[in-house]
N, C-alpha and C positions, 0 to 999 in steps of 0.2 A: 428613237430609242432602237438599237436592233431586235430583229426579231430573233427569237432561241433558234428557232429550228424551220432549216429554209430549203428550196428547191433546190437544188442544181443541177444549174441548167433545164431544159423542156422532157415533157414527157417522150417517150419513143416506144416504137415501134421491136420488139423482140423478133419477130420470125420474117423471116426470109419467102420460104411459101407459104401461101395464103390462101390458097385454094380447099375446100371443106372447110373443115372445121379448125382449129386451134386451141385445145382449151387446159383445164387445171392444171396452171402452171406452178414452181415450187423455186425456189433461187436457195444460194448457198452464196456464202462470201470463201475467199481462196485466201489462200497462205501469204499470196504475193501481190496480196489490194486490192485484185479485178472479184470478179461475181461469175456465174454460171444461172443458166436457165432453162430449163427441162420442161417440158410437157407434152401432152395428147395431140398425135399429128393426124387429120384424115385428108391430107392432100396426095397420099399415093403416092408419092417423091423418095427418090435417094434411095430404091431401090428395094420398098416394101408397098405392095400394093392391094395386101390383103387384109383389109378393116383397117382399125390403126396402130400407130406407131410411136417412138416413144422418141423426140428428137431433141436436139438443145443447141444453144447457143454458149460460149465464151465473150466476157466482157474483161474490156481493162477500169481500173479503176473511175472512170471521164465516162465509164457509159457506151464506148466506140468498143466496135466488135472486135475480137480474133478470133481472124480466120471465119471459115461459114459453119453454115449452121450444119449440123450432122446427125445421121440417124444412131440411136443408143442402140438399142434391139440388133440383137443377131438374128435370131430366128424369127421368122415372119409370117407364119402361118396363123391367120383369123387375126384378133385384137389383143395389142398390148395397151396399157391404161395404169392410171392414178401412180407418175411417177414419182419422187420423192429422191431428196440430192442433199450429200451434207460432203463437207471440205475435210481433205486428208490433212492431217501433220505434217506427211511429207510436200505438200503444197497440190498433191494430185483432190480428186475429190473421184467420188463413188454413185452411181445413180440405181435406187432400185423400183424393180414397177411389181405389179398381179399383170400374170401372162394365160392365152388363152390359148399356148400352140401345144400343147400338149407332149412336148419335148422334156430331151434335156433326164430324162426319167422320172414323169410326172403326169400321166396318160389322163387323169381323173380331173375333171374340171379344172381350175384357175391354178397358180401355182404363182409364188412367188420368183422373181428374176432378181439380179446383180450383174452386175460389167464397173470397173472401176478404171480411170484413167486419171493419165498423166496430166498435168496444167493445160498442157495447151490443145487436149481431148484426145490425144491419142489415146487408145487402148488400152491396158495394160493384162494379160490375159487372156483370157475367153469369156463368155458372158456363163454364167452361175446359178445353178436350184439353188435356192436357197434354205426352204421346207425340207424336211425330211418327211415326215409325216404325209401323205400322197392323198390323203384319201380325202374325197369331197372337195372342199373349194378353198384355197387358201388366196384372202385378198387383203388388200387397206394396208400397205406392207410404210411402214416409218424407219429411217436408217441416221446412223449416231458416229462421227468421229470421236475417237479414243485417244486420251494422252499418249497409250502406248507405241500410236502410228495403224489403229488394226480400229475396225469399225464394228456396231454392231447394226442388226437389221432386226425390228420388231413385225406383228402383224394379228393380222384376227386370222384362228383359225378354225375347220366345223367338222373336220375329223374325227372329234372324240377321245380322241388318242393323248397319253403324257399327265393325265390325272384329272379332266374334265372333260365330262362327257355328256352336260346338262346344256346344250344349245353351246354358242362358238367358246373361243378362249382368246385370250395372248399369249402369244412366241416369241422365242428370240432364240437369234444363232448368233456369235460371238465370230469374228473375223480376222486372220492377220490382214498385214497389208497390203499382199499381194492378193487379196483377194480368197486368200484359201480358208476352209474351216479350220474354226480353235475349241475342239470339245465337241458337246452337240446339244440340239434344239432342246429347250429349255421350255417350262412352263412358265408364265409371267406372275399370273393371277394366282391369288391364295384361296380368296371366294370364289367359288364355280355356281353357285347359285344364276341361272337364268343364262343369258347372251354376254359377254365381253365382248368392244366393239372399239373401235377407232382409238388405237395407241398412237401417242408419240411419244420419243426418246429426244432424250438429251445428253451428251454428253459432258461427264465434270468434273471441274480442276484436279480434283485427289486422284484421279484416273478412272476411278467406277463413272455411274451411271445411273441414271432415273425414267423410269417408265412410267407416263399417265394414259389412264383411260376412263370408257363409258363404265358403265357396272349399273344393271339392272335388279344386284341380287337382295337388296333391301336393310344391307348389316351394316359396322359399325357405325349406324348412328345415323343412317339417314335409309328410313323406309317407304320412301316418301316418291313414286319412281326412279327415274332414273341416277345415278350419282357421280360423281368426278372423284375413282381413287389412283392410288402412286403407289410405288414400291422403287428402295434405293439396291441399286448394286453395288459391287464390290467390282473389280476389274476384270477377277476369272467370273461373273456372273451369276456368282453368289449373292443370298440378300443379305441387306446390310437392316437392319430392325425388319417391323411387319407391316403389310401394305396398310396405307391408311387414308381416311375421308380427307380428299382436301378441301370441298366446299362446305362451307358453315353453314346458308341458305340451303333447308333442304325442301321448301315446298315445290313441287312439282316439280320439272325434268331441270339436269343442267347435263349439257351437252358436247358436242367435240373440243377436248383439251388441247391444247398446245403450251410445251414445257418449252424456257428453254437454260442452259446454264447462266450463272456471272459472273466475275471475274472474282468477286470475294470470295467463290467458292462455293456460295447458295447458289439457287432458282429458282425461277416464278413462272408457275402456271398457272393460264389462263381459259374461257369457255364462255359459252354463252349460258344463261343461266335465266329461265323461267317464272322464277318465285315469285316478280314482282319487289324484293324487298332490296333495301339500298338506293332509294329513295328515284326509282325506274317502275312503274306499275304499265306501263303502255308496250303489249309483247313483251319482247325478250330484253336483258341487259349485256352488254360483255362485263366478267367480272374477272379478279384476280386474287394471286397470292403468292405472297413473296414466305420465302424461304431460308433459313441457314444451312451450313452447310450438313449439320449433323439430323437434318431433317425436320427442325425445330421450327413451327410458325413464327414468321418476323411481322411483327404488328396483326391485323385483320382483315377480314377480306374485302377487297373495296372494288367499289363499278369503275368501272377506265371509262365509260361514256359520257358524255358531258349531255350532246343533245339525246332524248328520254324519247322522243316522239316516234310511235311505230316500231318497229323493230334492228336489236344489230344484232350478227349473228358473227358463224364462221370466224372467230379471234384467230390471227398469228402473230406471233412471241421472236422477238430475238434481242441475246445483250450487246449492247454498243460495250466499244473498246475503252470510255472511258469512264464504267460502271454502270450508267443508265441505260434502262433498257427500253423497246419501242414496241407498241401494240398496234397493228393495223386489223380492219375489220370493215365486213360489209354491212352497209347502212340504208336503210330505208327511209329515213325522215326527212328526205326530202327537204334537206338542208345546206349551206354551208355552200350556198352555189351550186348545186346539184340537184334542180328538183326535176328530172326527168329517170323515173326505176328508182333504179339501187344505185349508191355509189361508194368508193373507198375509203374509209378516213382512217384519221392516224392521232395517237397519241403517245410521247414521251416522257416517261417519268423516270426518275433518279434512283438507285439501289436501293434507297428506304420508300419509296413507295410517290413522292411528291411530284406533279404534276410538274412538266415541265412547257414552259409556254400553255399555249392552247390547243385543241380539237382540230385537227385541219384535214383538209380536202383533197387526197391524193393526187387524185385524175382529174386532168384537164379538160380530154374529154369528156361531156356530158350524156351522148344521143344516148336513151335507153338505158340498158342496166352493164356495170361495172361488175362482175362476182370472183368469186373464188382470190383472195388474195395470196399472196406470202411474200415474205420479209427476211432480209438477211444482215447483219452489219457487217464493214468489214476495216481493216487492221491501221486505216488511217482518220476513221472514227465515224466516218461516211454511214449510209445504210443506203437500202435499195428495196422500194416495194417494186411485187409484181400482180399483173393478175390480167385476168380474163378481160377482153372486149365486148362492146355490146352486143355484138353480133354473131360468136363465138369462132370470127372468123381468125384474129389476130390477137396477141398476147402483149401487153403495154409495160412499159417499168417507167420507173420514175426516183431519180439519187437526190437523199437528201443527204443534209448536215446540222448538227448541231453546235451551238455555241457552248465550246468549252474551256473558258478564259477566264479564270477567276479573278473578281475585283478586290478589288485593293484601298479599302478606307482607310484614311487617313487624316489625320492633325493638326491643321495648320496654324491654327490661333488657336492663345488662351486669356482669355481676359481677366485679370489679378486687381481689377476694379472693388470688390466686394471682399472684403475678410472672411467672410462663412463659405462663398461659394466660386467654385472655377468655372467662368461660361468659356466654355468651348466650343472649336466654328469647324469646321472642315467638306472633303467629298469626296465622291466614291463616284468609281467610273459610272457614265448617265445609264447604261443597262441595268442598274439597281434602283434608279427613278424610282418613285412609289413605295420601296418597299421597307423592312423593318431594318432599323443599325439597332444595334443591339452593343450596350456599353456593360461591363461587366467586370469585375475583379482578374485582373491576371496576377496576382499573385499566384494561383494553384488551376491545376486544372480542374475547368468550371463552374468552381465551387465560390463561394459567399455574395455578395453583391452585384446584383442586375438592375438596369433600367433602361431601356429602351426608347427612339427616336423614330419618324420617318424620313427617309428621305425625301429630297423636293427634289423637283419637276425637274431643275439643272443638277441633279445630283451633290446641291450641298446640306447638309446637315446642322444643326445646332443643340447643343443641351448642356446643361449644368450636372456638374457633382460636387459633392461637399469636395472642403482641401483636403481632409483623412481620405478621401477615398480618390482623389489625385496623385498624391504627392509618393503613392506606393507604384501598383502599375496597372494601367489599364484594357484591357482587351476591346478592339471594333472588331463586331463579328458582323455581317449582312451577306444575305443568301438573295444574287441577280435573278433577273426573270427566268431567267435560265438554268435554272438550279445550282450554279455553281455558289459554292461559301468561300470567301475569302476574311482572312482573321490577321489582322494588326494588332501588335502587343507595344504597348508602349512603357516604358519602365523610367519613372522617374526616381522612386527610391530603391531600396532594395528587394530581390526577388529570384528566387532560386527555383532549379529541378523542375523544366519544363519539357517538352518533346512537341517541338515544330515540324507539320508535315506539309504539301505540295500545297499553297498558294497562303502559304503564312510569313507575316514580316515580322519582325522583331525589329525594335527600334530601342538602343537602351541609354540613353540621358543620365541615369545612377548606376545602379550595379547590379549584375544579373550571373550568377552562378549557376553553373553546370545546367546547362542547357543541352537540346538536343536538337540540331538542325536538319531534318531530312532533305532528300529530294526536293525539288519544286522550292522548296522555302528559300528564306535569307534571315543573318542578321545583321544589324547595323548598331554601330558600335561610334557612338558621337563625338567628337571634341568635352572634353572633361569625365566621358562613360567610360564604364570598366565594365570588359568582358570574362569571368572567371572560368574556365574547366569547359569552354565550347568542344562540345561532339559535331564535328561535321562529316555526317554520312554523304554517301553516293547523291552526288545531285545538290547537295547544301553547300550554301554559300557564305560567308565571311565577309565583311566591308568592313574595313578597321579606321578609321578615322581619333580616334582614342586611341585604350589600351586596351590590348587582347593579350590574357595572360595565359598560357598552360594549355592551348588547344591544341585538340589533339584531332588532324584532321584524316579522315577513315575514308576515305573515296571521293570528297570533295572540296572546294577549292578556297586559299584564304588569301585575303585579299590587303594588303597593310600600305594607309598612309598617312597612318599613326605608328603606334609602336605596339612591336609585337614580341612577345618576352616564352621561352623557354615549350616553343609548340613542336608536335610529332608529327611529321608525314610517314604515318602506317602506311596509303597510298595516296593519292591526290596531288596538290600542289599549294607551294604559300608563293605569292607573287606580290614581293615589294617593290613597290611606285619611286617617283623621286619624291621626296619629303620626309618617305616611310623608311623606319627601321625599324631589324632585328635581330634577336637576340637566344643564342643558346636553342635555337635549333637544333632536330634530329631528324635524319631523314632516315626513310623505312626503304625497304629495297620498291626499286620499281616510283619511287618517291621523288619529286621537282621542285626543289629552291630555287627560282628563279630573280636575281634582285638590278632591276632594271635603272637606267638612268640618273643618278640622283639618289637611288634606295644605295640602304647599306646595311652591313652583316657584320655580328661581331659573336666570333663562337659559335663552328655548326659542329653536328657529330651526323657521322657517316654509319647507318646504323642498320644495312642491309644491303645485298650484292643489288647493282645496278641502279643505288642510291644515284643523284643527279644534281650537279650544285652549278649554276651559270650565273657567271658575271659579265655583264655587259662594260663594267668598269672595273679592270682591279682592285683597282683601289680602292673600291665601296668597301672592301674589304678588311678586320682584323681583327686578330686576337687566333684562337688556335683551331684546326680540325681535326676530328677526332675519328679514331675508328674508318680509319682510308684502309679500304679494303678488297679483293679480288671486285671486278667489274663497277668498280666507282668509277665514274668521272670527273672533271674539273673544268668548265668550259670558261676560257679568257676569252670573250667575246672584242678588247681590243690589242690580242695579240695575233696582230698575221700571222696566217699559217702560209709558208710559201718558200720559196729559193733559200730565203735569208733566216730563214728562222730555225735557229736550235736552241738544245736542253742540252744542259751539265748537270753533274750531280757533283758534291765535297760535301764527304764525309768527316764529322767534328775530331778531332784525337781521340777519345774513346772510343773512336767508333758508333755510339748511339744514336746517332740523327747526324745531322748534314743542312746544309743546302740545296733545293733545287732550281734552278735559274732557267725560264724560256724567255726568249726576246726573239724577234723580230726584227732588230737593229733598230727600231725605231722602239719600244714600247718592252721593258722588263719587268717582269715580274717573281719575285725571290720567295721560294717557300721553303720555311723550317721547318726541317721532321725530322720525328726522334722516331728510333730504329733503326735496322742495320740494313741497310738497303747498298745499291752499284745503280750509276746506269741504266742498265740492260735491265733493271725493274722497272722502267717506266715509259710510257711508249707515248708517242708524239701526234696525233693528226690534225687532217682539218675538217673543222666544227660544221663545215656544210653550208656558213654563213660568211664567212670570211674570218674566220677567230680562230684558235687551236687550245684543244683537248684532248686532257691529260689524262690517262689510264693507268691504272698498276695493277697487273693481275696475277704478280707474284707478292706481295706486300705482306708486311708482319703483319697480325692484329695488333692495335691500341696505338699502331702508328701515328704519332701529330705532326702535323706540319701548322707554320704559320706563313700567311704572307705579307706578301710587301709590294707595291710598285713603284718603278720609277720610273717619268718620263726619258 
């Protein structure tokens, strides 16, 4: 069985200069599929020999370095610490850190700086002072890219200004993509008792963002030590709803939250927890809570770590492109293959919080302590974990991939020996071995009867249903070890009115009406089966060996080896193969109907500009073509275009139509048109594949033609 989460390549070193210490790394994915790591550096190299500096390195998706290690900070006096990084929608990235150089307008304590970069690490503009309030110190920044191309920085502020003069507060500042400030610095937290600290931030799918932080105010239901709070914001920095308590378990401390947006519009918060609730009574545990896009909790707070010995702390979280998310943390259990000090552990989850595979050891090098993990997903579904190595002299990284292929449960045989019970047998991908396969009523969406069986070690399964259950429609549903769910729907009687998405397969032996087949889903119509009124959305596929009636192709594709009548191609394509026949098709603007050798077509309507009909053999068409209009194309694959190719038009006696004849000297196609035309109304050109294409840029609406072929 394939592991659902696997290492891609080996653990590798991020840093080039290894003298002194390299610490506190953070990582972000880039729009081009690569990633960038940044860290504190005390090597005194690359032009900054005064205290620590901020370094960075760009990587390709496979972990190979792009260019050289470079210095992020321009101001070099004293130390620059705790960098954070985020990718931007334009392909670049921005780094923020706290700075002790007392430059750019803040000469008191530490300040927050930022620098924007292009994707290759070239600075965009100059280093910027983020904070406006400069009294005392500003530290612990966090940064997130926004949907409008800009970004937002949040940090801990000790100035006592802006509405919170009781200890430290959480501030934030919006920026445009070029690094210029948008509006003024603003206070994030509403509850001001005690000190608020250690904020993290993420941009949301709706263009807004959410900030989460540590709070000791004892409000909103947690009066026992430190809690985790959060606040959602619109893209302009205005608050959406009120500040809310994240953690459910309130005993003792909840610390160091991190947050990541999810592709479904929601977000997930994780933190380390000293409540000893939820199944981990040994030291601290890693907890998490999923939220919907509106800020409502999805399910309950849950424990992330499986191994509970000793303490687990400093979690980091990222969303994955397939909708899952991954959490890494520092672990002191001494398990999983690293018994020497602390290690870095990892767990992947589905969007609804189910574990994908098991808890994994991230680091390969196990000497002494591995610490300060940071995690980032990137475009192709992989993700990277980076951390500080044992001696603080190196930063290490490891790339991972997640199995995202959905299983396809198959019903392969039916035993009809019993008059009361249908004995079913089938198979599914071996990655689903040992998993639960659900058989349920397939006539409606997740309703009616259901039963379950366990998939065998070789992927085989067996089940029994009553004939009443079997003779309508049956769903087979299974989730593999990687958390990928596949659905197969078998229609033997009559069923209607469901939507199928990615990973779903429908097999029709009876009659199925009004189904919607979405991207990544397939509808198979078998001999004797009928599909009526199917809609094929973008990426949806219908494969027809039976009878398809009234299919709407809305960006999907219909493949016909049976019969297809009255299909409408809004966009996308209909392909008719050898032995297949189509009739009454309407081709919309930009739509394609392709009749391959051995297929036939009767009656077609051009329903929009740029509609295209391709005939490998012009004799495959019979009947009329209606709606011939500006931009429409008729491609005759067997009428060669060359020096012997000619086109002629002869109007009938009443000038209400005529005959358009195209010949290459060997093959001839005669097209009977209705409407007022002359030969000058038609253009003839090569189709790029050896045939001829006819267009008519000035034809009359509702003109009709018929086509016949003579060798």
